[in-house]
N, C-alpha and C positions, 0 to 999 in steps of 0.2 A: 723593169716591170715584167711580170709573168702573165701572159695571156693564155687562157685555157683553150679557147676556140673562137671562131667567128660566131657570135651570137645570132646576128641577122644582118641582112642587107636591106636598107630602106629604099623604097622606090616611090617617088611622088607620082600620083595619078590624079586626073581631074575627077574621075568617077570610079568608085569601087564596082558599081553595078556593070559598067562597061568593061573594066579591066579583068575582073575575076574570071569571066568565061575564057579569055585567052590562056590564063594560067591553068585552068582546069581542062578545057577542051583541046587546046593545042599542045600544051606541055605535059598534060596528064597528071597534074598535081591536084591535091585536094585542099580546099580552104577549110581549115579546122577551127578558125575563130575569127569573129569580127567584134571589135571593141571600140568604144569611143573614149578618148582621153580628153576630157573637157578642158582642163587647164592648158593643154597644148593645141586646142582647137583643131582636133584631128580625129578621123575615124580610121581604124587600121583593119587590115585583113591579113591573116598569116597562113603561110604554106611552109611545108618542110621538104627539104632536099637533103637527104642524108641527115647529118647532125645540124646542118645550117638551116635557118629560117629565112624566108623572104617576107618582108613586111611591106604591104602596099599602104600608102598614106594618102588619104583624101582629106582635103581641108574642109572644115565646117564653118570657116570664116575667111573671106578673102584677105583680111588683115592679119591672119595667123601666119606662123612661119611657113607652112606648106603652101598656103595661098600665095604668099609673097614670092616663094621660090618658083612656083609654076608660072606666075606672072612674068618673072624676070628671065627664067631659064627654060621654061616648058617642062613637060613631063620627063621623067627619067630618074636615074640613080641620084638619090639624095644623100645617103650616108652609109657608112659601114660601122657595125657595132661589134665590139670585142667583149667577151666575158672576162671578168676579173674578180678577185676576192679583195676584200677591204677597200672598197671604192674610195672612201674618204682619204685613206692613206695614199692611194694611187694618184688622186688629184693633187695632193700636196707634193708628191714625188715629181710629177711631170711639171708642175708649176715651178719648182726649184730648178728644173732643167731649162726653164725659159719658155715653156709652152703656154700660150695664151688660153685661158679657160673661158668658156661661155657660162658654165655653171660652176660657181665657187663651192657649192654644196650639192650632194646628191638630191634628186627629186624623184617622185614616183612616175613611172612610165607604164606602158602597156604590159600586160601579163604579170603585173605585180612586181616588176623589177625596179630596183633603184638604178637611176641613170644619171649621166652627166656628159655634156658635150665639150669637146676640145675645138677651138676656133680653127677653121680651115686656113687662115693666114699663117698659122703656126704648124700646120700639118701638110704642107705642100699641096694645098687646094682640096684636100679630102676632109669633109666634115666627118669627124670621128666621135663615136659614142662609146662610152665605157658603161658596162652593165654589171650589176651584182644581183644575184638571186639569193636573197637571205633565207629563203625557204629550203635551200639545199644544205 
């Protein structure tokens, strides 16, 4: 598989309103977008560090994936996302290698990307997201 870059690092937070000032005032970053992804029950806030983005994730439903993650593990690093081309082909490729998929098919994520997750039990404990920007 050829990865072009780290697309973003996902960080679970209880509140975007509480977390954004840390990233802006302490780290000097600028939040350039806030977006809700309804089917994932999450609100996101994005920051850029060089070519890499940080994605803060706030649950909009305690039963959603981020709500459950925070309940179980607390706030913190949630996932790492890599940019790929031909996401459907990459999913078939890694599945043939024995990697367990959370998403059998790509779905829509924040910023209009097609996304799919690999199960952390197959990736040494790191929830891994593959992203494809079909607009590029």
